C-alpha atoms as one frame of an Amber mdcrd trajectory, in Angstrom:
protein
 316.635 210.490  68.587 313.633 208.304  69.016 310.458 210.614  70.052 308.106
 209.513  72.483 304.508 210.016  72.419 304.511 211.427  76.040 307.208 213.995
  74.655 306.289 216.919  72.756 308.842 217.563  70.204 308.830 221.389  68.469
 310.431 220.544  65.708 307.983 217.322  64.599 305.371 220.323  64.321 307.745
 223.111  62.875 305.679 223.248  59.398 308.522 225.113  58.033 310.603 221.939
  58.041 308.118 219.471  57.084 305.169 221.167  55.003 305.754 222.189  51.533
 303.254 224.373  49.518 303.446 221.682  46.936 301.728 219.611  49.547 298.895
 221.790  49.890 295.297 220.646  49.304 293.348 221.797  46.568 289.382 222.880
  47.271 287.679 219.348  47.454 290.921 217.087  47.411 291.157 214.136  50.205
 294.576 214.286  52.121 296.786 211.281  51.897 296.306 208.602  54.647 299.681
 208.885  55.705 299.870 212.846  56.519 297.033 212.425  59.022 296.964 211.107
  62.493 293.448 209.400  61.696 292.572 206.888  58.517 290.451 209.342  57.000
 288.991 206.164  54.916 287.584 205.088  58.120 286.147 208.410  59.312 283.682
 209.019  56.968 285.267 211.592  54.610 285.929 209.424  52.058 282.526 207.807
  51.998 280.930 210.936  51.736 282.678 212.301  49.037 282.401 208.994  47.187
 278.703 208.510  47.105 278.419 212.726  46.204 280.704 211.657  43.481 278.637
 208.557  42.624 274.975 210.472  42.646 276.486 212.677  40.233 278.052 210.455
  37.628 275.119 208.244  37.518 272.888 211.427  36.652 275.600 212.748  34.046
 275.514 209.297  32.637 271.664 209.164  32.347 271.706 212.571  30.804 273.999
 211.552  27.977 272.361 208.539  27.246 268.935 210.844  27.064 271.128 212.854
  24.600 272.360 210.123  22.561 268.371 208.595  22.069 267.642 211.997  20.812
 270.796 212.573  18.400 270.200 209.030  17.011 266.357 210.127  16.380 267.279
 213.357  15.144 270.124 211.738  12.621 267.587 209.036  11.404 264.743 211.605
  10.748 266.894 213.929   8.545 267.859 211.069   6.395 264.205 210.349   6.295
 263.312 214.344   5.381 266.368 214.402   2.988 267.770 211.163   1.170 270.146
 213.119  -0.870 273.374 212.802   0.969 272.961 209.716   1.337 271.609 208.097
  -1.668 272.599 211.045  -3.894 270.261 213.336  -5.913 266.485 212.283  -6.763
 266.893 210.983 -10.494 263.141 212.162 -11.260 263.720 215.820 -10.708 264.863
 218.116 -13.381 267.560 220.630 -11.557 267.360 222.690 -14.805 263.478 223.086
 -14.693 263.705 224.081 -11.043 267.021 224.732  -9.163 265.651 224.404  -5.435
 264.444 220.863  -6.201 260.834 221.212  -5.145 259.454 217.730  -5.129 256.736
 219.069  -6.977 259.008 219.695 -10.221 259.419 216.360 -12.181 261.555 215.488
 -15.283 258.634 214.371 -17.617 261.237 212.731 -19.663 262.554 210.211 -16.770
 261.548 206.582 -16.494 262.607 204.411 -13.488 264.577 201.206 -15.239 263.047
 199.343 -12.763 259.366 200.070 -13.683 258.761 201.782 -10.528 256.390 204.849
  -9.847 257.841 208.439  -8.215 256.162 207.460  -5.294 257.662 204.021  -4.689
 261.141 205.604  -5.912 261.250 207.993  -3.202 260.244 205.920  -0.688 262.600
 203.822  -1.265 265.296 206.041  -1.371 264.023 207.332   2.198 264.212 203.883
   3.390 267.620 203.055   2.130 268.612 206.724   3.526 267.596 205.866   7.110
 269.588 202.404   6.603 272.974 203.957   5.610 272.592 206.447   8.397 272.055
 203.697  10.680 275.112 201.863   9.085 276.941 204.776   9.650 276.032 205.462
  13.358 276.745 201.683  13.791 280.337 202.056  12.811 281.147 204.898  14.212
 280.209 204.062  17.744 280.837 200.366  17.382 277.059 199.935  18.707 274.717
 197.565  16.744 272.656 198.705  14.006 269.503 197.055  16.141 270.321 199.105
  19.074 270.811 202.218  17.302 267.250 201.986  15.724 265.856 200.866  19.136
 267.199 203.918  20.804 265.792 206.400  17.744 262.596 204.753  18.204 262.289
 204.868  22.036 263.399 208.336  21.676 260.470 209.153  19.420 258.063 207.018
  21.313 258.674 208.944  24.859 258.750 212.366  23.166 255.486 211.769  21.630
 253.766 209.638  23.953 255.458 209.871  27.524 256.794 213.708  27.769 257.181
 213.741  31.560 259.163 210.275  31.335 261.327 211.929  28.722 261.939 214.963
  30.924 263.061 212.889  33.737 265.220 210.897  31.656 267.101 213.762  30.073
 267.377 215.519  33.527 268.921 212.472  34.772 266.370 211.231  37.308 265.006
 208.202  35.229 267.292 205.171  34.477 268.009 204.209  31.043 266.736 200.906
  31.327 263.480 202.239  32.891 262.980 204.964  30.344 263.777 202.016  27.409
 261.013 199.828  29.514 258.401 202.656  29.306 259.207 203.198  25.657 258.457
 199.613  24.938 255.416 199.573  27.016 253.940 202.897  25.524 254.687 201.804
  21.858 252.055 198.949  22.674 249.292 201.309  23.662 246.659 201.760  21.372
 247.021 205.203  19.148 245.967 208.702  21.125 242.731 207.077  22.804 240.839
 208.055  25.653 242.439 206.943  29.012 240.216 204.193  30.728 236.519 204.894
  31.436 235.267 204.865  35.019 231.533 205.053  36.350 231.764 209.262  36.379
 233.148 209.617  32.698 232.592 208.821  29.445 235.186 207.199  27.053 233.897
 210.006  24.764 234.576 212.685  26.833 237.012 215.120  24.959 238.268 216.580
  28.193 239.757 212.775  29.556 243.428 212.464  28.780 244.294 209.713  26.330
 245.784 206.230  27.572 249.136 207.699  26.454 249.113 210.696  29.000 247.069
 208.541  32.037 250.257 205.998  31.369 253.039 208.834  31.196 251.431 210.321
  34.424 250.882 206.888  36.318 254.592 205.638  35.784 256.241 208.724  36.026
 257.377 208.348  39.966 258.098 204.465  39.895 259.977 205.003  37.060 262.270
 207.509  38.944 262.027 205.210  42.450 262.310 201.738  41.600 265.360 199.376
  40.249 264.786 197.820  36.666 263.481 194.442  37.767 260.998 195.992  40.191
 259.843 198.744  37.579 259.454 196.586  34.629 256.830 194.785  37.023 255.183
 197.553  37.705 255.109 199.220  34.391 253.803 195.872  33.144 250.658 195.895
  35.524 249.951 199.675  34.799 249.932 199.067  31.052 247.303 196.340  31.571
 245.578 198.729  33.901 244.939 201.631  31.396 244.815 199.309  27.878 241.802
 199.795  26.182 241.813 196.609  24.303 240.798 193.348  25.543 243.943 191.129
  26.443 242.195 188.253  24.577 242.264 190.693  21.126 245.716 191.107  22.015
 246.772 187.916  22.788 245.698 186.522  19.558 248.271 189.141  17.536 251.095
 188.526  20.106 251.064 184.590  19.340 252.014 185.413  15.533 255.259 186.845
  17.025 256.340 183.537  18.673 259.953 182.420  17.742 262.856 180.590  19.014
 266.345 181.837  18.949 270.216 180.960  20.014 273.101 182.819  21.493 276.565
 181.617  22.120 278.092 181.571  25.265 281.468 180.863  26.645 283.529 177.502
  26.904 281.601 175.259  24.314 277.906 176.353  25.824 275.158 178.087  24.045
 271.739 179.446  25.369 268.211 178.234  23.902 265.295 180.683  23.765 261.872
 180.413  23.182 259.294 183.171  23.114 255.661 181.906  22.758 252.227 181.908
  24.590 252.769 181.824  28.450 250.744 178.925  29.264 252.388 176.744  26.635
 255.788 177.882  27.874 255.147 177.061  31.407 253.569 173.636  30.652 256.830
 172.647  29.224 259.233 173.979  31.754 256.562 171.770  34.028 256.857 168.818
  32.183 260.921 169.027  31.913 260.731 169.987  35.497 258.546 167.107  36.680
 260.568 164.460  34.988 263.661 166.100  36.108 262.433 165.717  39.862 261.857
 162.334  39.393 265.141 161.279  38.039 266.785 163.556  40.817 265.278 161.624
  43.738 266.739 158.629  42.431 269.605 157.116  44.702 272.120 156.649  41.662
 271.536 160.168  40.157 274.816 162.658  41.010 273.635 165.205  38.969 271.774
 168.422  40.312 268.451 169.301  39.645 269.258 172.051  37.301 271.611 169.900
  35.420 268.999 167.006  35.021 266.053 169.378  34.100 268.527 170.788  30.941
 269.288 167.199  29.997 265.532 166.330  29.909 264.571 169.301  28.017 267.420
 168.721  25.311 266.538 164.987  25.100 262.901 165.513  24.436 263.874 168.097
  21.545 266.857 166.079  20.144 265.946 162.290  20.947 265.237 160.194  17.563
 261.880 158.699  18.528 259.077 158.386  16.293 257.556 161.354  17.499 256.791
 163.510  20.470 253.190 164.815  21.827 249.789 164.284  20.421 250.485 165.102
  16.796 253.422 162.648  17.003 255.916 164.939  15.047 258.934 163.123  13.493
 262.187 164.328  15.477 265.436 163.340  14.038 269.024 164.287  14.786 270.569
 165.836  11.695 274.096 165.130  10.775 276.117 168.078  10.795 279.038 169.049
   8.046 281.582 170.311  10.234 283.713 173.088   9.320 286.711 172.486  11.477
 289.689 175.012  11.708 292.508 173.308  13.175 296.071 175.142  13.887 298.832
 173.504  12.317 300.596 172.882  15.347 297.691 171.000  16.793 297.502 169.280
  13.472 301.114 168.261  14.306 300.832 167.384  17.706 302.509 169.963  18.923
 300.454 172.604  20.295 297.154 172.521  22.017 294.799 175.582  20.350 291.242
 174.942  20.311 289.573 173.920  16.982 287.054 176.270  15.675 283.760 175.332
  14.738 282.151 177.197  11.999 279.399 179.483  13.278 280.125 179.385  16.633
 284.210 179.909  17.733 286.370 177.629  19.831 285.503 174.620  21.074 286.984
 171.650  22.822 289.053 169.004  21.034 286.837 166.178  22.285 283.697 168.045
  20.633 285.295 168.792  17.898 286.563 165.056  17.037 283.097 163.418  17.720
 281.082 166.178  15.687 283.467 165.040  12.934 283.112 161.408  13.461 279.506
 161.927  13.227 279.534 164.589  10.191 278.901 163.178   6.777 281.257 165.854
   5.602 283.485 168.311   7.058 286.332 170.633   5.520 289.952 170.781   7.009
 291.328 174.249   7.495 295.044 174.714   8.050 295.914 178.252   9.824 299.345
 179.801  10.372 300.595 179.159  13.721 301.399 183.156  14.539 298.860 185.098
  12.323 296.186 182.696  11.740 296.498 183.212   8.066 294.607 180.374   6.079
 297.379 178.025   4.577 295.095 175.492   2.804 291.923 174.593   2.070 290.826
 171.627   1.458 290.587 170.797  -2.387 288.464 167.512  -2.461 285.336 169.771
  -3.490 284.898 169.525  -7.111 282.439 172.145  -8.405 284.027 175.900  -8.313
 281.056 177.521  -7.148 281.072 175.530  -3.821 285.071 175.491  -3.461 284.871
 179.182  -3.825 282.066 179.679  -1.346 283.725 177.827   0.884 286.812 179.433
   0.701 285.422 182.541   1.299 283.466 181.602   4.512 286.867 180.645   5.919
 288.601 183.866   5.330 285.500 186.100   5.977 283.375 183.528   8.621 280.677
 186.507   9.177 279.350 189.584   6.873 282.368 191.510   5.554 280.365 195.032
   6.562 281.652 196.520   9.920 280.223 195.244  13.171 277.785 192.830  11.320
 277.950 189.223  13.056 275.515 187.518  10.749 277.166 184.195   9.602 278.872
 183.788   6.299 276.305 181.071   5.436 273.369 183.350   5.579 274.868 185.849
   3.551 275.138 186.698   0.074 278.478 186.435  -2.254 278.771 190.273  -2.910
 281.089 191.588  -6.084 282.855 194.354  -4.707 283.261 195.966  -8.059 279.917
 195.000  -9.585 279.953 192.202 -12.209 278.422 194.864 -14.499 281.110 197.304
 -14.201 283.637 194.616 -15.038 284.251 193.093 -11.615 285.549 189.142 -11.744
 283.860 186.378  -9.891 287.243 185.890  -7.976 288.313 185.352  -4.037 289.943
 188.622  -4.274 286.900 190.838  -5.712 284.035 188.567  -3.506 282.951 188.520
   0.138 279.758 187.670   1.674 277.268 190.511   2.548 274.155 190.000   4.203
 270.861 191.031   2.590 270.398 194.300   4.228 273.885 195.338   3.823 274.223
 194.275   0.215 271.445 196.419  -0.214 272.915 199.051   1.517 275.873 199.112
  -0.747 273.761 198.833  -3.872 271.146 201.279  -3.260 273.125 203.905  -1.585
 276.549 205.867  -1.342 278.593 203.566   0.966 281.189 201.785  -0.961 283.678
 199.150  -0.837 287.684 199.009  -2.229 290.233 196.674  -1.781 293.913 197.335
  -1.909 295.100 195.860  -5.022 298.663 195.321  -2.933 297.659 194.447   0.368
 294.425 192.925  -0.343 292.952 195.160   2.732 289.276 195.894   2.351 287.907
 199.454   3.312 284.470 200.955   3.635 283.805 204.370   2.661 280.622 205.977
   4.325 278.809 208.604   2.520 279.299 210.950   5.284 283.048 210.568   4.949
 283.900 208.106   7.483 286.425 205.691   6.356 286.756 202.269   8.231 288.745
 199.039   7.580 286.929 195.522   7.778 286.553 194.038  11.124 289.277 190.944
  11.887 287.876 187.391  11.870 285.707 186.962  15.273 287.557 183.727  15.783
């Protein structure tokens, strides 16, 4: 029987026939759309509940981030205070003379084989205990070591210099990015000086708040209210107002940190970054921009202004003319030595897997062919079509050390320490079983380790073992963490 809207029906309203206890809503639970005559998702109920949840989750995430910062700082501080769990017992102490291992009790017979003083030995133990702890946290969390050190440092800076912002961060009212901005700017302020003077107060007034306290008080409200981009601008201006040192002195010191670096992006692209004096950076941009606008105005030009500007900048950096600028610095384009990994089916014309450029990753075949044509030498590496195992390495290299290094670079394109991405070409060749302990100079016992991780392996209780049957490399942390090496990044 069809039920018309104008004809009420008792059966339709009978709860015994149409409502089951299992369908009853729990406290805070939203009703399903089909169980109601109106759409709750347009009534406002779902919106209100979702907004409340967003607020709660956002606050919780901020609190958890602050707790993580604090825990990182505590672990590193504990490692510096007590290096023994990470580096082993202090060799300069005599436990038989002092069971409590009081640092003042030194074994008079002990002589450091490296000729270091006791102070130097203990300073290095603290340094490497912190390094080992950072490595342990990085492997556990899969967060970079730089980030872990940075967050621990930010926690220390906020606690010491900006306690108000730190408390707000822990309470969840300050965003993590804003807290990091406050820490980075507060760390550059002078060490606990009195705040900026005015006409009524002397800089020597002991009751005048310190620069840290002034910065903390002036920045708190903005840190809670502004999004990250606007807040960074406000924080930078506030720092300038409270800073006691002249900008000329600060700029002279900051110029020493100028640098240039690259980062890899998708689809065969990369980013070039330059950090330097603002006047020079803006002058360089203006030069490229003016040339690009002139070219873009030509009737025959089909590129966008952004494309032309990029092409102009790269041409200025890579062209082969005698020189650029007033100093006439010679500029030449170097011929690359290409390490090119080619899947075997692609080599046979049966597949279209991309080539792998050592140090970058997948590139298109046209680019690979062009680079190979320009290079003075290149290494051919054949890989298995299913699991990517290296099948063969070009045998034309005569000297054994170079051949072994190239083989290791093909097998382990980056540092073998878990989580590290430094390229193998910038690493040491490490003996997993030390040479002095009978380790062989062979592919099975060697691998690339960057200098920092090489020293952590040598100076702390971090150790590495290779399974003799499978060849699997496994790392053991002083805290008991066991982890395999990472798979190749490409």
